[in-house]
C-alpha positions as CSV (number, residue, x, y, z in Angstrom):
1,M,63.4,112.3,123.2
2,S,64.8,115.7,123.8
3,E,67.0,117.4,121.3
4,N,69.9,117.4,123.9
5,T,69.7,113.6,124.4
6,E,69.8,113.0,120.7
7,G,72.8,115.3,120.4
8,D,74.6,113.4,123.2
9,E,73.9,110.0,121.6
10,F,75.2,111.3,118.3
11,A,78.3,112.7,119.8
12,E,78.8,109.4,121.7
13,L,78.4,107.4,118.4
14,L,80.9,109.7,116.6
15,G,83.3,109.4,119.5
16,D,83.1,105.6,119.3
17,I,83.8,105.6,115.5
18,E,86.7,108.0,116.0
19,D,88.2,105.7,118.7
20,R,87.9,102.7,116.4
21,F,89.5,104.5,113.5
22,A,92.3,105.7,115.7
23,G,92.9,102.1,116.9
24,V,93.1,100.8,113.4
25,L,95.4,103.6,112.3
26,R,97.8,102.8,115.2
27,L,97.9,99.1,114.2
28,K,98.5,100.1,110.6
29,R,101.4,102.4,111.6
30,A,102.9,99.8,113.9
31,K,102.9,97.2,111.1
32,A,104.6,99.6,108.8
33,V,107.3,100.4,111.3
34,L,107.9,96.7,112.0
35,E,108.3,96.1,108.2
36,V,110.7,98.9,107.9
37,A,112.7,97.6,110.9
38,E,112.8,94.2,109.3
39,V,114.1,95.6,106.0
40,T,116.6,97.7,107.8
41,G,118.0,94.7,109.5
42,M,118.2,92.8,106.2
43,I,120.1,95.7,104.6
44,Y,122.7,95.6,107.4
45,T,122.9,91.8,107.5
46,R,123.3,91.3,103.8
47,A,125.7,94.1,103.5
48,V,128.0,92.7,106.2
49,S,127.7,89.2,104.8
50,S,128.7,90.6,101.4
51,G,131.9,92.0,102.8
52,V,130.8,95.6,103.4
53,P,132.5,96.9,106.6
54,H,130.4,97.2,109.7
55,D,130.4,101.0,109.9
56,L,129.3,101.3,106.2
57,A,126.7,98.7,106.5
58,Q,125.4,100.4,109.6
59,A,125.3,103.7,107.8
60,M,123.4,102.1,104.9
61,A,120.8,100.6,107.2
62,A,120.5,103.9,109.1
63,G,120.1,105.8,105.9
64,Y,117.2,103.5,104.8
65,W,115.6,103.9,108.2
66,E,115.9,107.7,108.1
67,L,114.4,107.9,104.6
68,E,111.5,105.6,105.4
69,I,110.6,106.7,108.9
70,V,111.9,110.2,109.4
71,G,111.3,111.2,105.8
72,E,107.7,109.9,105.9
73,A,107.1,111.8,109.2
74,E,108.4,115.0,107.6
75,A,106.3,114.5,104.5
76,G,103.3,114.0,106.7
77,A,104.0,117.2,108.7
78,E,104.4,119.2,105.5
79,G,101.1,117.9,104.2
80,E,99.4,119.0,107.4
81,E,100.8,122.5,107.1
82,E,99.3,123.1,103.7
């Protein structure tokens, strides 16, 4: 085998591994977002059923969402900058 062919095969193998890792990472992130969405809904529902006014319950749920999703994204972006 020529050196170039071996390099192409290796690059193809690495590309396949990267694609698989990317797919697994997407699924992991999607599951995390779905879990946060579920908890966000529970916060709103339980708050309203406990007598908390709609606007306040909505703000509570939005605050949780913001902390978990936006805060996590910001923390990830800060880590990448270092």
